[in-house]
N, C-alpha and C positions, 0 to 999 in steps of 0.2 A: 504493500500499499504506500502510496505517495500522496501527500496532501499539503494543505496550507498549514500555517503555525497553529491554528486552533485545533486541527486534526492531530498534530503532533502532541499537543498538550493533553488531549483526551487519552491518546495512547499511553502517555506517561502516567496519567492519573489512574488508569486501569492496571498499570504495572505495579503500582504500589500495594494493590490488594490481591495479587496473584503470584504465581511462580514465574516460569519462563515466558516472557512476553516479547522478547526480541530487542531490536535496537530502535531507538527513537532519536532522531537527529534534527535540530534546528541550529545551523552553525553559521556564524559570521566570522570570517578571518580577513583582516586587512593587513597587507604588507606593502608599503610604499604605494605603487600605482596599481596594485592588483587587489581585488575584493572577491572573495568567495562567499556566496550567500545561497544556502540550500536548506531544504526541509524535506525529510523523507523518513520512512520507517522500513524495517526489514523484519519479517516475522521469523520465529524459530524454524530452522530447517530449510529456509529459503536461500537461494543463491541469487544475489543481485549482481548483474554485470554493470561495471562502470566504464563507459566509453567517452572518448573526447580527444580532440587534437592536442598536440603538445602545447602546454601553457594554459590548458583548460581549467586546471585545479585539481586533477585527480590525485596527485601526489600530496598536495596540500591537505586534501580531505583524508587520505590515509594516515598522514602524520598526526592529524587532529584526533582521529579515532584511536590511534595507538598511544596517544599521550605524549607525542614528541613535539607537538605545537599546541599552545593554549588558544582558546577561542577569544576573539575580540567581542563577541556578542552571541547570545543564544546559549544552548545547553545540549549535552549529550547524556543519554541514560541507556543503560543495558540491563534488561530484566528488572526494571524499577529502581536500579541503583544509579545515582548521578555519578558520572565520570568527570564531567566539566560543566560548570555553571558560571558564565562570565558575570552575571549579576551578583551572585553571592560570593564569588571567589573560590568556590569549592573546586578542587582539582586533584584528581587521583593521578600520581605520576606513573610513567610508563611501566616501571617494574612492578607495580602493584595492580595493574589492570588485567582482568582475565581475558587477554587478547592474544591470539596466536597470529604471527606474521610470517608469511613466506615471501622472501624477497626474489627479485628477478634473477639475480646471480646466486641465490641460495644461501650465501654467506655462511657456509659450514666452517667450523674451526679446523684448519689444516692440521694442527698438531694432535687432534683427538681422533680416536677411532669412531667408526659409525655409531657404535653403542654408546660411547661417552658423549657424542654429539647430541644424540636423542635424550640421554639422561640428564643433560645440562638443563633441559626445560623444568623437569620436576625439582632438580637440585636448586635452581634459582628461586624456587618458591619455598625452600626450606626443608625439602625431603632429604632424608639421609642417603648416603651413597648407595648403600645396598638396596634400599627400596626403590631408589631412582633407577638403578640398573634393571630391576625386575619390571618397572613400568616400561623402560625402553625396550626390553626384550619382548614384552607383550605387543608393543606398537610395531616393532619390526616384523613380528609374526603376522600381524593383521594385514600389513602392507606387502607381505610376501618377500621380504628382503632380509630375513634372519641370517641367511648365508653370508651377508655382507658385514656382519657385526663387527668383525675385527679389522676390516679394511680402513684405510685412511682416505680422505676425500680425493686425493690425487689419483687414487686407484679406481675411481668410479666413473661411469659413463654419465652423460648428461641426464638421461632418464632415471638412473639410479640416484644421482645427486637430488633430483627433484622429489623423489620418494622419500629420501632421508630427511629433506627439509620439511616435507609435510609431516612426517612422523614426529619430528622435534616440535612442530607447532602443535600438534594434537596431544602430545605427551603432557603438555602443561594443563590439559583439560580445560581449554579456554571456553568462554561463553560466547566469543565472537572470533571468527576467523577472517584474516585479511590476506589476500593473494595479490601481489603486485607482479603482473606479467609473468605468471609461473611457468609458462612454456616458451618464453621468448628466447631462451638460451639453447633450446633443442633444435637439432637439424630436422628437415622435413620428414625424413623417413621415420624418425624416432617420435615426432610430435603426434602422429596419428594414433599410435598405440597408447602413448602416455596420456593423451587427452581423454580417451575413453576410460582409461584406468582411474584418472583423477576424478572424472565425473561420478564414477561409482563410489569412490571413497567419500566424496563431498556429500553424496546422497545419504550417506550413513551418519553424517554429522548433524546433531540435533539443535545447533545453535544457528544464528544467522551468519551468512558468508557474503563478503564483498569480494568480487573478482574484477580487478582492473586489467584491461586488455586493449590492444590496438587491433587485434585479429578478428574481423567480422565473423568468420566461421566458428572460431572459439567462443565468441559471444553468443551466437545463435544456438549452438548445440550443448553448451555447458551451463546455461543460466536459466532461471525461471522467469526473470524479469530483467529489463534493461533500463539504465538511467543514463542519459546522454548529457555531458557537461560541455559547455562552450562559454569562454570568457567568464567563468566563475559562477555560472548559473545553470540550472536545469533547463534544457530546451526541449527535451522529449523524454517520455518514460512509457513503459508498457511492456507487454509480452514480446519476445523476439519476433513473432510473427507480425504483431501489430506494427512494431518499428520498421521491419523490413518492407512491409506492404505500403505503408504511408510515412515515409520520411519527412521530418519537419524542417530540416535544413540541408543545405548543399553538402555539408560534411557527412551527414548520415546517408544522403542519397549516393554519394560516391562510395561510401563504405559498403552499401548493399547493392551497388551496381544499377542504379536507376537514373534516368534523366529526370530532372526536377526543375520546374519553372514556376516562379511566383507571378502572379497576375491579378487581374480584376475581372469579375464576372460581367458579361455583357448579355444581350438577348440571344435567343436561338441557340443556347447551349455553348456559346462561344466565350473564350477567355482571352482578353487582351493581355499579352505577356509584358512584363516590366521592361525587358530588354528588346522589345520589338517582336512583331509577328503575332498571330492568333492561332489558337488550337480549339478543337471542337470535341466535346464528349457526347456520346451517343445518347445516354440516358437523359441528359439535360436538354438536348436538342429535340428529342421525340416526345417527352412527357412534360417538359417545363419544370421538372423536379429540380429542387435546389439542394446543394449539399447540406447535410444536417450535422450540427445546428447551423443555420445560415449566419453568415457574418454581415452585420448591418452595412459595413463598409464595402462588402463585396470582395474582400481579400481572400484568395484561394491559392492552393498549390496544385500544379498539374504534374503527374508522374506517368512516364512512359518506359516500360522495359526496353532495353537495347534490342532484344529479340523481336520486339513488336513493330519495329521500323524497317521498311523495305527500301532498297536502293535501285535506282534506275539511271541509265545513261542518257536518257531523253525524256522530255515531259510526258508523263503517262496520260494517255487519252482513253484507253479502254480499261479503266480501273475504278472500283467503287469507293476507295478510301476518301473521306472527306478532308483529311489533312494532307495537303501536298505543298511542298516548298522546295526551293533550290538551295544548293550548298556546294561546297568545295572540299574535297578530301584533304584533311590537315595532317593526317597520320595514320599508320596501321600498326597494330600490336597483336602478336600471336598469343592467344590464351588457350593453351592445351589443344582442344578440339575445334576451336573456332578463332576467328580473327575479329578483333574489335577495331572498328573504323571510326576515327575521330573526324567529325564533319563540322566545318565552319559554315554557319548560316544563320538565318533569323527564323527560328532559334538554332543554336548549335546543337549537336546531338552526338551521342555515342551509339554506334549501331553494331550489333553482333551478326556476322554472317559466316558461312563456311569458307575454308580455303578455296574450294572449287568456285564458289561464287565470286571470290576476288579475282580469280583467273578469268572467268567468263566475262566479268564486267571490265576487265583490264584496268583495275584500280591502281593508282599510284598517287603519291602526294601531289596535289595541285589539280587532280582530275575533277572537272565539273560533274555534278551529280544531282539527281532529284530524289527527294525523300517522301515517303508516303507512310501514313499510320492510320489504321481504321479507328474510327471514333469509338468503337467498342473496346479498344485497347488502351483508351486514354482514361486515366483515373483522376478525378478532381475532388478535392476535399478542402475544408476551411483551413486557413493558415493560422496555426496556434500561436505564432510569434508576432 
């Protein structure tokens, strides 16, 4: 659940009278010219993916949750316990917070064995050495890496290091788990297997989890809900399917591979695009239906998948699409089994076609081209920003 500040306060109030209620955040952090201002909750067992371009505030948010950065305003509570409250000055230091953190580069202690790395977590919370090793062995068994117990980090593969780092975080029995780009250090061949394994382990964790990532596939398959940050504020949230289907910003659109155009509604289902040109959506043209809920100012976003746009070397005359416009090939990029054609035009577009189609059309940079898109393939919805 993500809501306004009143919603967050209601969650915090409920938390005081019950057990595990998850994470409630209303955080303001001001650093020179940057300001982070967010409000959201994460329920127990839920995995929240945090996406955003560099400088959006993702690391600042993680640092605040971990207790490495104090809030300028607002508060953070976990299961009804206040971790930081700027108004009262209450602040729980990092070493006393029930928070497990997995860093991008894992930060395993190079001089310690795998067992001692994992045992460090309960040891840091006051557990004696023998008991800490027992806890470590339990987690190594759970994650299927007991055979690595005596190795040093330098003897581990990337996937093994990732599992050890996760075991160390979980061995502290945290109420909140933070993962900062946990798969970024892995090569492509290892990442696929480790991603599925990590998702399985996270599903067994009964506290809230925040997963920061730049990888759209990672975000889509590993999380229950997504939160997108840009310039220190939340610009979009929802399930992975909702975010992928209807991106709210150009950053999200590029991430999920959609063409996105802001514009203003006109009559007959047409949208006048901000940067020039018009596009027509079938449902609006035929029924007069307006996006729900309608924007009084008529501001909307138009999304078109790159696969929904066709290319022609001459103006199409015997075709049904309502959307037809000229352009010029600005670039071609091979994407596994297809070619992404970058087209300069009004509007510009990314178009996915087969390598055979590239050859048939004799496409090259600078080639004049015509684009068509069926009105049924054009999605239009209110601009949330």
